[in-house]
C-alpha positions in Angstrom: 24.5 89.8 -6.9 24.2 87.7 -3.8 21.7 84.5 -4.7 18.5 84.9 -2.8 19.3 88.2 -0.9 16.1 89.3 0.3 15.1 85.9 1.8 18.4 85.7 3.4 17.9 89.3 5.1 14.3 88.3 6.0 15.6 85.2 7.8 18.6 86.6 9.2 17.7 90.4 10.2 14.6 90.8 12.3 13.0 93.9 12.4 15.0 94.9 15.8 18.4 94.5 16.8 20.3 91.0 16.1 23.4 91.2 18.1 25.2 88.7 16.0 25.1 90.4 12.8 25.5 93.9 14.5 22.2 95.3 13.5 21.9 98.5 15.9 19.7 101.6 15.3 21.3 103.8 12.6 22.2 107.4 14.3 19.0 107.5 16.5 19.1 111.4 16.6 18.4 111.7 13.1 15.6 109.1 12.8 12.5 111.4 13.0 9.8 108.2 13.4 10.0 104.8 12.5 13.0 102.2 12.3 16.2 103.1 10.9 18.6 100.2 11.6 22.1 99.5 10.1 24.6 96.6 10.0 28.2 97.7 9.3 30.1 95.7 7.2 33.2 97.6 7.3 34.0 100.7 9.3 37.5 102.2 10.7 39.4 100.1 8.7 37.8 96.9 10.0 35.9 94.4 8.6 33.2 92.7 10.6 33.2 89.0 10.1 29.7 87.9 11.4 28.2 90.9 9.3 30.2 89.8 6.2 28.4 86.5 6.0 25.4 88.1 5.0 27.0 89.0 1.6 29.9 86.7 1.3 30.5 87.7 -2.3 30.0 91.4 -1.9 32.5 91.7 0.8 35.0 89.8 -0.8 34.7 92.1 -3.9 35.1 94.8 -1.8 37.8 93.8 0.3 40.2 94.4 -2.6 39.5 98.1 -2.8 39.0 99.0 0.7 40.7 101.1 2.1 41.1 103.0 -1.1 44.2 105.0 -0.4 47.0 105.1 2.1 45.7 108.5 3.4 44.5 109.3 7.0 40.5 109.1 7.2 39.0 112.3 8.3 36.5 110.8 10.2 35.8 107.3 11.4 33.4 106.4 8.6 35.5 108.0 5.8 35.2 104.6 4.0 32.5 102.3 5.0 30.0 99.4 4.0 26.7 99.4 5.6 23.3 97.6 4.9 20.8 100.0 5.8 16.8 99.3 7.0 14.2 101.7 6.8 10.8 100.4 7.9 7.7 101.5 6.1 6.4 104.9 7.5 9.8 105.9 8.5 11.4 109.3 7.8 15.1 110.3 8.7 15.8 113.9 9.0 17.8 116.2 6.7 21.3 116.1 7.6 24.9 115.7 6.2 28.4 114.0 7.1 30.0 117.2 7.9 32.6 116.7 5.1 32.6 115.8 1.3 35.7 113.7 1.9 33.7 110.6 1.4 31.4 109.5 -1.6 28.1 107.8 -0.8 27.1 105.2 -3.1 23.4 103.7 -2.1 22.5 100.5 -3.8 18.8 99.6 -3.6 18.5 95.9 -2.7 14.9 95.2 -1.7 11.7 97.1 -0.7 12.5 100.2 -2.6 8.9 100.9 -3.9 7.8 103.8 -2.1 11.5 104.7 -0.7 13.0 108.2 -1.6 16.0 110.3 -0.8 16.5 113.8 -1.2 20.0 115.2 -2.0 20.8 119.0 -2.1 17.1 119.7 -2.8 16.7 117.2 -5.4 14.2 114.3 -4.7 14.9 110.7 -6.4 13.0 107.4 -6.0 15.3 104.4 -4.9 14.8 101.5 -7.1 16.1 97.9 -6.5 19.2 97.5 -8.2 19.8 101.3 -8.8 22.4 103.6 -7.3 22.5 107.0 -6.4 25.8 108.4 -5.6 26.8 111.7 -3.8 29.4 113.4 -1.8 28.4 113.2 2.1 29.0 116.9 2.7 25.5 117.4 0.8 22.3 117.6 3.0 20.4 114.5 2.2 17.3 112.5 3.9 15.4 109.5 3.5 11.8 108.3 3.8 9.8 105.5 3.0 6.1 105.3 2.2 6.1 101.7 0.9 4.7 98.5 2.5 8.0 96.6 2.8 11.2 96.9 4.4 13.7 98.8 2.2 17.1 97.5 2.3 19.9 99.4 0.8 23.9 98.8 0.6 25.7 102.0 1.3 29.5 101.9 0.3 31.2 105.1 1.4 34.6 105.7 -0.4 37.1 108.4 0.0 36.9 111.0 -2.5 39.0 109.8 -5.3 40.9 113.4 -5.6 41.8 113.0 -2.1 43.2 109.7 -2.3 45.0 110.6 -5.4 46.5 114.0 -4.4 46.2 114.6 -0.7 48.8 117.3 -0.7 46.1 120.4 -1.2 44.0 118.9 1.3 46.3 118.4 4.4 49.0 120.9 3.3 47.5 123.9 5.4 46.0 121.8 8.4 48.1 118.7 8.8 49.3 118.0 12.2 50.3 114.3 11.8 46.8 113.7 13.5 43.1 113.5 12.3 40.3 112.9 14.8 40.7 109.1 14.2 44.2 108.5 13.0 47.8 109.6 14.1 50.5 109.2 11.5 54.4 109.6 12.2 56.1 112.7 11.1 57.5 111.4 7.8 54.6 109.9 6.5 52.7 113.3 7.6 55.1 115.4 5.8 54.6 113.3 2.7 51.0 113.4 2.6 51.1 117.3 2.9 53.7 117.7 0.3 56.0 119.5 2.6 59.6 118.3 3.3 59.1 118.8 7.0 56.5 119.7 9.4 57.0 123.3 10.8 
């Protein structure tokens, strides 16, 4: 793990926005009350160097794995590395990512005592140093009844079945373009498993 991560977070990331590190509110429409902020280390196939300085060893390790496949993203955050802050007393509404293309891996970093997550109707306590993994299409929410800022590292990766065998997923709907990426005709045909596009 990162040495002295909790103290590094406290010194670098104040509770409110830190533009240099990229800390911003995380999906404000989903925040029922309190503070839910994020720092994106990797999103839209781009690494954010200032944010990566918060967790240099983790960023270095994950750079060799992302992107995980040469397949178009279904949406901009099909793969993502994010630090999420949830302040004490905060609640995030029930939501889902709109697709089961990504898997979410949440690693508790600090302040997880009193923090909870519900996924698909099942409640789990978050723990420092432990992970919870689920597909982003599942309804989920988080809340924090503890007394310290809760920090988690979320690594969102493309579902391995989609990366390994994209043809069944793209064969009926592939139009050389997803919402966020355009692919040339030959690449689109190879991903859809068809010799040519109709």
